[in-house]
N, C-alpha and C positions, 0 to 999 in steps of 0.2 A: 615253843619248839621241842620235841621229845629229844631224847639222848640218841636214838635211832637215826633221826633226822640232821641232828648236828655232825654225826660221824658221816652219813652220807655226803653232806655238804662238803666237809673237809677232804673226804676221799675224792671227789669229783675235783676239788681245788688242785689236790695234788696231781690228778690224772692230766688237768690242763697245763700245770707248770711244767709237767715231764713232756709237754708238746703233744698230748692227747694220743701217746703211743699206746697200744692195746697189749694186752697180756700181763699186766701188772697190777690187776684190780685187788688181788688179795694183799699184795705188799702194801698198796695205797689204804685199803681197809684198815689193816694192822697198824699202820702209821697214824692213821687218823685217830683210831681208839687209843693209841699210846699217848696222843697229845690231849685228846679230851677226857678220857676217864681220869686222869689224876686230877684235873681241874674241877670234875664233878664228885670228887671223893667226900668232900665235907658238905656237899649239897643233898638236901634230902631227895629222895627217889618221888616220882610222882605219885606212886600209890601211898607212900608215907606222908606226902603233903595232904592228899585227900582224907587220910585218917586223923590227921591233926586238926582238920577243920572243925570249929566249935560245932554241936549239935544245934539243930533249930530249936528254938525256944519252944517248950511243951506247956500247952494250956491244959490245966487240971480239969477233970469233970465238974468239980464245983464251979470253977471260973467260968467254963463253957455254959453251964446250966443257968448260972446268974445272968450272963449276957443274954442268953436266948430267952429268959423270962424278962428282963429288962425291956428288950426289943418287942416281945409279945404284949407287955404292959403299956408300952407307947402306941402300940398299934390299936389296941383295945380302947385307949383313951381317945385317940383321934377319931375312932367310930362313934364312941358316945357323944363327943363333941359335935360330929357332923349331923347326929341324929337329934341332939337338943336344937341345933340351929333350923334342922328340917322342921321338927315339932313347932317352933317359934314362929316360922313363917306360915305354917299352917293356920295358927290360932290368929294371926294378924289379919 
C-alpha cells in the first residue's frame, strides 16, 4: 500500500468516525497525514527501496560466449552421432 493510499484510508476512517459529516475533508486529510507521516519517517520511500534492490546478475561476454559454444558443441555432437547411426544402419 502506498503512502497516499494509507493517508486516504485513514482520512476516510476519520470521516466515518465523525458520522459521515461532509465539509471536513481537508481536516481529515491533514490529521491522517499527521498520524501516518511520523510513523513513516524511518521507513524508506518506495523510490528508495527500488534503488536499493540488488542489480541483476550480469553475465560477462566471455561467459556468454562459452555457454553458446558449449551448447553449439553439444548440438554438433548429437548431429554427428545421429549421422554415424544412420550410416551404420545403411551398411547393415
